[in-house]
C-alpha positions as CSV (number, residue, x, y, z in Angstrom):
1,M,7.1,-11.6,12.1
2,N,4.6,-13.6,14.1
3,S,2.9,-10.4,15.0
4,Q,-0.1,-12.2,16.4
5,C,1.8,-14.3,18.9
6,S,2.7,-11.8,21.6
7,P,-0.7,-10.4,22.2
8,R,-2.3,-13.8,22.1
9,C,0.2,-15.2,24.5
10,R,-0.3,-12.3,26.9
11,R,-4.0,-13.0,26.9
12,F,-3.6,-16.8,27.3
13,G,-3.5,-16.9,31.1
14,I,-6.8,-14.9,31.3
15,S,-8.7,-16.9,28.7
16,A,-7.3,-20.4,28.7
17,L,-10.0,-22.1,30.9
18,L,-12.8,-20.4,29.1
19,A,-11.4,-21.3,25.7
20,F,-10.8,-24.9,26.7
21,S,-14.3,-25.3,28.0
22,L,-15.8,-23.8,24.8
23,F,-13.6,-26.1,22.7
24,L,-14.9,-29.2,24.6
25,S,-18.4,-28.0,24.1
26,G,-17.8,-27.7,20.3
27,S,-18.9,-24.1,20.2
28,L,-15.5,-22.6,19.5
29,A,-14.5,-22.4,15.8
30,Y,-11.3,-20.8,14.4
31,A,-11.3,-19.6,10.8
32,D,-8.6,-21.2,8.6
33,T,-6.4,-18.3,7.6
34,S,-3.8,-20.4,5.8
35,W,-5.2,-19.5,2.4
36,P,-3.4,-19.0,0.0
37,T,-0.7,-21.7,0.3
38,T,-0.6,-23.1,-3.2
39,A,-2.2,-22.5,-6.6
40,D,-5.5,-24.1,-7.4
41,G,-4.5,-24.2,-11.0
42,A,-5.3,-22.4,-14.3
43,T,-8.5,-24.3,-15.0
44,A,-10.0,-23.8,-11.6
45,A,-9.5,-20.1,-11.9
46,G,-11.0,-19.9,-15.4
47,F,-7.8,-19.5,-17.4
48,S,-6.2,-21.7,-20.0
49,V,-3.2,-23.8,-18.9
50,D,-1.2,-22.2,-21.8
51,T,-1.9,-18.7,-20.5
52,I,-0.7,-19.4,-17.0
53,N,2.3,-21.3,-18.3
54,R,3.2,-18.2,-20.4
55,L,2.7,-15.9,-17.4
56,D,4.9,-17.9,-15.2
57,A,7.6,-18.2,-17.9
58,A,7.5,-14.5,-18.4
59,M,8.0,-13.7,-14.7
60,E,10.8,-16.3,-14.5
61,K,12.5,-14.7,-17.5
62,I,12.4,-11.3,-15.8
63,V,14.3,-12.8,-12.9
64,A,16.7,-14.8,-15.1
65,D,17.5,-11.6,-17.1
66,N,18.5,-9.9,-13.8
67,D,15.8,-7.3,-14.1
68,V,15.2,-8.1,-10.4
69,A,16.9,-10.4,-7.9
70,G,13.8,-12.3,-7.2
71,M,10.0,-12.3,-7.3
72,V,6.9,-13.8,-5.9
73,W,3.7,-13.4,-7.9
74,M,0.1,-14.4,-7.6
75,L,-3.0,-14.3,-9.8
76,A,-6.4,-15.1,-8.3
77,K,-9.9,-15.0,-9.9
78,D,-13.3,-15.9,-8.3
79,G,-11.5,-16.9,-5.1
80,Q,-9.3,-19.5,-7.0
81,V,-5.5,-19.0,-7.3
82,A,-4.4,-19.5,-10.9
83,T,-0.7,-19.2,-10.1
84,Y,1.4,-18.6,-7.0
85,D,5.0,-19.0,-7.7
86,N,8.5,-17.6,-6.9
87,A,11.9,-17.3,-8.5
88,G,15.3,-15.9,-7.8
89,Y,16.9,-14.7,-4.6
90,A,15.8,-12.7,-1.6
91,S,19.6,-12.1,-1.0
92,I,22.1,-12.8,-3.8
93,E,25.1,-12.4,-1.5
94,D,23.7,-14.6,1.2
95,Q,22.3,-17.1,-1.3
96,R,18.9,-17.0,0.3
97,P,16.3,-18.0,-2.2
98,M,13.1,-16.1,-2.8
99,T,10.3,-18.1,-1.2
100,K,6.6,-17.8,-0.7
101,D,7.1,-16.6,2.9
102,T,9.7,-14.0,2.1
103,L,9.0,-10.6,3.8
104,F,9.0,-7.4,1.7
105,R,9.2,-3.7,2.3
106,I,5.8,-2.8,0.7
107,Y,6.3,1.0,1.1
108,S,3.3,2.8,-0.4
109,M,1.2,-0.4,-0.6
110,T,0.8,0.5,3.1
111,K,-1.5,3.2,2.0
112,P,-4.6,1.1,1.1
113,I,-4.3,-0.6,4.5
114,T,-4.4,2.8,6.2
115,G,-7.4,3.7,4.1
116,V,-9.2,0.6,5.2
117,A,-8.5,1.4,8.8
118,L,-9.9,4.9,8.4
119,M,-13.0,3.6,6.6
120,M,-13.6,1.3,9.5
121,L,-13.8,4.3,11.8
122,R,-16.1,6.1,9.4
123,E,-18.5,3.1,9.7
124,Q,-18.5,3.9,13.4
125,G,-19.7,7.4,12.6
126,L,-16.4,9.0,13.8
127,W,-15.8,11.2,10.7
128,D,-17.3,12.0,7.3
129,F,-15.9,13.0,3.9
130,D,-16.9,16.7,4.2
131,D,-15.3,17.2,7.6
132,P,-12.4,19.6,7.6
133,V,-9.1,17.8,8.4
134,S,-8.5,20.5,11.1
135,K,-11.5,19.1,13.0
136,F,-9.3,16.2,14.0
137,I,-5.9,18.0,13.8
138,P,-6.3,21.5,15.2
139,E,-2.7,22.2,14.5
140,F,-3.7,22.5,10.8
141,A,-6.3,25.2,11.3
142,D,-3.8,28.0,10.5
143,L,-2.1,26.4,7.5
144,E,-1.2,28.8,4.6
145,V,-0.7,28.1,0.9
146,L,2.3,28.8,-1.3
147,L,1.2,31.5,-3.8
148,Q,4.5,32.0,-5.7
149,Y,8.3,31.8,-5.4
150,D,11.4,32.5,-7.4
151,E,14.9,31.2,-7.7
152,A,16.2,34.0,-5.6
153,G,14.4,32.6,-2.6
154,N,11.5,35.0,-2.5
155,I,8.3,33.3,-1.3
156,E,4.8,34.6,-1.1
157,L,2.3,32.8,1.2
158,G,-1.4,33.4,1.5
159,P,-4.4,32.2,3.5
160,L,-6.5,29.2,2.5
161,T,-9.7,29.8,0.6
162,R,-11.1,27.0,2.8
163,Q,-9.9,24.1,4.9
164,P,-9.0,20.9,3.1
165,T,-11.6,18.1,3.7
166,M,-11.2,14.5,4.6
167,R,-12.2,13.5,1.1
168,E,-9.3,15.6,-0.3
169,L,-7.0,14.1,2.3
170,L,-8.0,10.6,1.1
171,N,-7.5,11.3,-2.6
172,H,-4.4,13.5,-2.5
173,S,-6.0,16.7,-3.5
174,A,-5.8,18.5,-0.1
175,G,-2.6,20.3,-1.2
176,F,0.0,18.8,1.1
177,G,3.6,18.2,-0.1
178,Y,5.7,15.0,0.5
179,G,9.4,15.8,0.0
180,L,10.0,12.8,-2.2
181,S,10.5,15.0,-5.2
182,G,10.1,18.6,-6.3
183,N,12.4,21.7,-5.8
184,D,9.7,24.0,-4.6
185,P,9.8,25.5,-1.1
186,V,7.1,23.2,0.2
187,N,8.9,19.9,-0.7
188,E,12.3,21.4,0.3
189,S,10.8,22.1,3.7
190,F,9.6,18.5,4.0
191,R,13.2,17.4,3.4
192,E,14.8,20.1,5.7
193,L,12.4,19.3,8.6
194,E,12.9,15.5,8.0
195,V,9.2,15.0,8.1
196,L,9.4,11.3,6.9
197,A,12.2,10.7,9.5
198,S,10.0,11.8,12.4
199,P,10.3,9.7,15.5
200,D,6.6,9.3,15.8
201,L,3.3,10.5,14.4
202,N,2.9,13.3,16.9
203,A,6.3,14.8,15.7
204,L,5.3,14.3,12.1
205,I,2.1,16.3,12.6
206,S,4.0,19.0,14.4
207,R,6.5,19.3,11.5
208,V,3.8,19.3,8.8
209,S,1.9,22.0,10.6
210,N,4.8,24.4,9.9
211,I,4.8,23.8,6.1
212,P,2.4,25.6,3.7
213,L,0.2,23.7,1.2
214,L,1.4,23.5,-2.4
215,Y,-2.0,24.4,-3.7
216,Q,-5.4,25.6,-2.5
217,P,-7.4,22.5,-1.5
218,G,-9.0,20.7,-4.4
219,E,-7.0,22.4,-7.1
220,Q,-4.5,19.6,-8.0
221,W,-3.8,16.0,-7.5
222,V,-0.5,16.0,-5.6
223,Y,1.0,12.7,-4.2
224,S,1.6,13.6,-0.6
225,V,2.1,12.9,3.1
226,A,-1.7,12.7,3.4
227,V,-1.7,9.0,4.3
228,D,0.7,9.4,7.2
229,I,-1.7,12.1,8.4
230,Q,-4.5,9.6,8.0
231,G,-2.6,7.1,10.3
232,Y,-2.4,9.9,12.9
233,I,-6.2,10.5,12.6
234,V,-6.8,6.7,13.2
235,E,-4.8,7.1,16.4
236,K,-6.8,10.1,17.5
237,L,-10.2,8.7,16.8
238,S,-9.6,5.1,18.0
239,G,-7.5,6.0,21.1
240,Q,-5.0,3.3,20.2
241,P,-1.5,3.5,18.7
242,F,-1.8,3.1,15.0
243,G,0.0,-0.2,14.8
244,E,-2.0,-1.6,17.7
245,F,-5.3,-0.6,15.9
246,L,-4.2,-2.4,12.7
247,Q,-3.1,-5.5,14.7
248,E,-6.4,-5.8,16.6
249,H,-8.9,-4.8,13.9
250,L,-7.3,-5.9,10.7
251,Y,-4.4,-8.3,10.9
252,Q,-5.8,-10.6,13.5
253,P,-9.2,-11.0,11.9
254,L,-7.7,-11.6,8.5
255,G,-4.8,-13.8,9.7
256,M,-2.1,-11.4,8.5
257,T,0.6,-12.7,10.8
258,D,3.5,-11.4,8.8
259,T,2.5,-7.7,8.5
260,A,3.9,-5.0,10.9
261,F,6.0,-1.9,11.0
262,Y,9.2,-3.8,11.9
263,V,10.7,-7.3,11.5
264,D,11.2,-9.5,14.5
265,E,14.8,-10.7,14.9
266,A,13.7,-14.3,14.4
267,D,12.4,-13.4,10.9
268,R,15.6,-11.7,9.8
269,D,16.4,-14.5,7.3
270,R,13.0,-14.1,5.7
271,F,13.5,-10.4,4.9
272,A,14.5,-9.7,1.3
273,D,17.3,-7.3,0.4
274,V,16.7,-4.4,-2.0
275,Y,18.7,-4.2,-5.3
276,R,19.5,-1.7,-8.0
277,W,21.2,-2.2,-11.4
278,D,24.7,-0.8,-11.3
279,R,25.6,0.4,-14.8
280,E,29.3,0.6,-14.2
281,Q,29.6,-3.0,-12.9
282,G,26.8,-4.3,-15.1
283,K,25.0,-6.2,-12.4
284,L,22.6,-6.0,-9.5
285,M,24.0,-4.5,-6.4
286,R,22.4,-4.6,-2.9
287,N,21.3,-1.2,-1.5
288,A,22.6,-0.2,1.9
289,E,20.1,0.6,4.6
290,R,19.4,4.3,5.1
291,P,21.5,5.7,7.9
292,D,19.0,8.5,8.6
293,R,16.1,6.1,9.5
294,P,15.7,3.5,12.2
295,S,16.4,-0.1,11.1
296,Y,13.5,-2.3,10.1
297,F,14.5,-4.4,13.1
298,D,13.8,-1.5,15.4
299,A,10.3,-1.9,17.0
300,D,10.3,1.9,17.6
301,R,10.3,2.8,13.9
302,L,7.8,5.4,12.8
303,E,4.4,3.8,12.2
304,S,4.1,5.4,8.8
305,G,0.7,4.9,7.3
306,G,2.1,6.1,4.0
307,G,4.9,3.7,3.6
308,G,6.1,1.9,6.7
309,L,4.9,-1.7,6.5
310,V,6.6,-5.0,5.9
311,S,4.4,-7.8,4.6
312,S,4.4,-11.2,2.9
313,T,2.6,-12.2,-0.3
314,H,0.3,-14.4,1.7
315,D,-0.8,-11.6,3.9
316,Y,-1.3,-9.0,1.2
317,A,-3.2,-11.5,-0.9
318,R,-5.7,-12.0,2.0
319,F,-6.1,-8.3,2.3
320,L,-6.8,-8.0,-1.5
321,Q,-9.2,-11.0,-1.5
322,M,-11.1,-9.3,1.4
323,L,-11.6,-6.3,-0.9
324,V,-12.5,-8.5,-3.9
325,N,-15.2,-10.0,-1.6
326,E,-16.5,-6.5,-0.8
327,G,-15.1,-6.3,2.7
328,E,-15.3,-9.9,4.0
329,L,-13.0,-13.0,4.2
330,D,-13.5,-16.3,5.9
331,G,-16.5,-15.0,7.9
332,E,-14.7,-11.9,9.1
333,R,-16.4,-8.7,8.0
334,I,-13.9,-5.8,7.9
335,L,-15.8,-3.3,5.8
336,S,-19.3,-3.0,4.4
337,P,-19.7,-3.4,0.6
338,E,-20.7,0.3,0.5
339,S,-17.3,1.3,2.0
340,V,-15.4,-0.8,-0.4
341,E,-17.4,0.7,-3.3
342,I,-16.5,4.2,-2.0
343,M,-12.8,3.3,-1.8
344,R,-12.6,2.1,-5.4
345,T,-14.6,5.0,-6.9
346,N,-12.9,8.1,-8.3
347,S,-13.6,11.0,-6.0
348,L,-11.5,13.7,-7.7
349,A,-13.3,16.9,-8.7
350,D,-14.4,17.1,-12.3
351,G,-11.6,17.7,-14.7
352,L,-8.9,16.7,-12.1
353,L,-6.9,13.7,-13.4
354,L,-4.4,11.4,-11.7
355,R,-0.9,12.9,-11.7
356,G,-2.0,16.1,-13.4
357,G,-0.5,19.4,-12.5
358,D,0.4,22.9,-13.9
359,T,2.6,21.4,-16.6
360,R,1.2,17.9,-16.8
361,P,-2.1,17.0,-18.5
362,G,-2.8,14.1,-16.2
363,Q,-3.6,10.5,-17.0
364,A,-6.8,10.2,-19.0
365,G,-9.4,7.8,-17.7
366,Q,-7.8,7.5,-14.3
367,G,-8.6,9.1,-11.0
368,F,-8.3,8.4,-7.3
369,G,-10.6,7.0,-4.6
370,V,-9.6,6.2,-1.0
371,D,-5.8,5.5,-1.2
372,F,-6.2,3.7,-4.5
373,A,-5.8,4.9,-8.1
374,V,-8.9,4.0,-10.2
375,I,-9.2,3.2,-13.9
376,F,-12.7,4.7,-14.4
377,D,-12.6,4.8,-18.2
378,P,-10.4,1.9,-19.6
379,E,-10.8,3.1,-23.2
380,A,-9.6,6.6,-22.3
381,A,-6.8,5.1,-20.2
382,R,-5.8,2.7,-23.0
383,S,-6.1,-0.1,-20.6
384,K,-7.2,-3.7,-21.2
385,Q,-8.4,-4.0,-17.6
386,G,-12.0,-3.9,-16.5
387,E,-13.8,-0.6,-15.6
388,G,-13.2,0.3,-12.0
389,T,-9.9,-1.6,-11.7
390,Y,-8.0,-0.1,-8.8
391,Y,-4.3,-0.4,-8.0
392,W,-1.2,0.9,-6.3
393,S,2.5,0.1,-5.9
394,G,5.4,0.5,-3.6
395,A,8.8,2.3,-3.9
396,A,10.7,-1.0,-4.1
397,G,8.6,-2.2,-7.0
398,T,5.9,-4.2,-5.3
399,W,2.6,-3.8,-7.2
400,F,-1.0,-5.0,-7.2
401,W,-4.3,-4.4,-8.9
402,I,-7.9,-5.6,-8.4
403,D,-10.4,-5.9,-11.2
404,P,-13.9,-5.9,-9.8
405,V,-15.5,-6.8,-13.2
406,H,-13.7,-10.1,-13.1
407,D,-13.4,-10.6,-9.3
408,M,-9.7,-10.9,-9.8
409,F,-6.5,-9.6,-8.3
410,W,-2.8,-9.7,-9.1
411,I,0.2,-9.1,-6.8
412,G,3.8,-9.0,-7.7
413,M,6.5,-8.8,-4.9
414,I,10.0,-7.6,-5.7
415,Q,12.6,-5.5,-4.0
416,S,14.1,-3.1,-6.6
417,Q,14.9,0.5,-6.1
418,G,17.5,2.9,-7.6
419,G,17.7,1.9,-11.2
420,M,16.8,-1.0,-13.6
421,R,18.9,-2.8,-16.2
422,P,18.9,-1.0,-19.6
423,G,16.2,-2.7,-21.7
424,A,14.6,-4.3,-18.6
425,A,11.2,-5.7,-19.3
426,N,8.0,-3.8,-18.4
427,M,6.9,-6.6,-16.0
428,R,3.6,-4.9,-15.0
429,Q,2.4,-4.5,-18.6
430,I,3.6,-8.0,-19.6
431,A,1.5,-9.5,-16.8
432,V,-1.6,-7.5,-17.9
433,D,-1.1,-8.3,-21.5
434,I,-0.9,-12.1,-20.9
435,I,-3.8,-12.2,-18.5
436,Y,-6.2,-10.1,-20.5
437,D,-5.4,-11.6,-23.9
438,D,-6.9,-14.7,-22.4
439,L,-9.9,-13.1,-20.8
440,N,-10.7,-10.8,-23.8
441,N,-10.4,-13.5,-26.5
């Protein structure tokens, strides 16, 4: 997407002479943001060669079995890349191979990026966790809550016991709906008002302000529109459009040149198609683009902090390594170690578990921090991963995790949505099993 080029080019006329003189004096240094380009190898990263060979072979088999059209995967530990490989196709029909510079819809993997942006503003003293959300969005001051409803369409609303806080907005316990699932009046309103198809963040906030909360603040963990709301708050507090803030304060310092809310026309051939398994035809079929949303080639798309970004494996790996390094990469400090620690620490109220609800017990040993799920008790979670491992994924199958005990991250990039092949491999668990069987033996 070359998202750095245009702003830098616009500034060139103003700064060229100064930059040139500094270069001649030897006082100007540019950080090398090309990492990662290739794998350093299993041994360099502290793994056995056999382990990484098995890991690569397992991911290649997943592609060969048509579980996905293509994949790019990476494992890094202690700043060394154990494997960085690719297989399959970005487009089967067009015969475009999946490559390391393929661009992906990362959907909800946008959320941690939004969380980092908001934490940067917290470090400037612009908000705190106990602030009510309505302090920054007055339109939410009069929100109501859904008390009960029935199949006949009768709905009872009531006042909030208190305003939801920023902490609850960041860990999905504020009570907002989303519209991605659920047949309750709140989620139905999200779909009827086309909240996620809003033309901009101002319109999104206006629509959400007309929809009651699902629960009283703090009562349940409910996956929600909260992170789109966070993106709006970044705009309000920074005085910049959300995408512009990310570009200036995150992408440019980290060298994330392929991350943006849309794809430049010049990068169309790098953009992977999304596939689903068609049971009737017994093969992978390409998904059509949604007619109710602007194209990914439209620069005026909604800057959705909850799911709007396109990125590359290289870019997201740099974002993850910054977090592994507790907020810094290649001399660029994005967040303080304290902020990173806060982000990866469970902040749900006692007894509130990830994905729990009225009829669901929740996932033992797992909670939520700032736009990340957190495994705070691996034994209870039945996980091989280190305590404090934090993770998330995207609607088209992209996934990552960071294990702070081992200074390690994994990222898997695929584009699969709408159904998997019967008997498809659990690629996420397979990767964890192979990696941790090595580390734990």
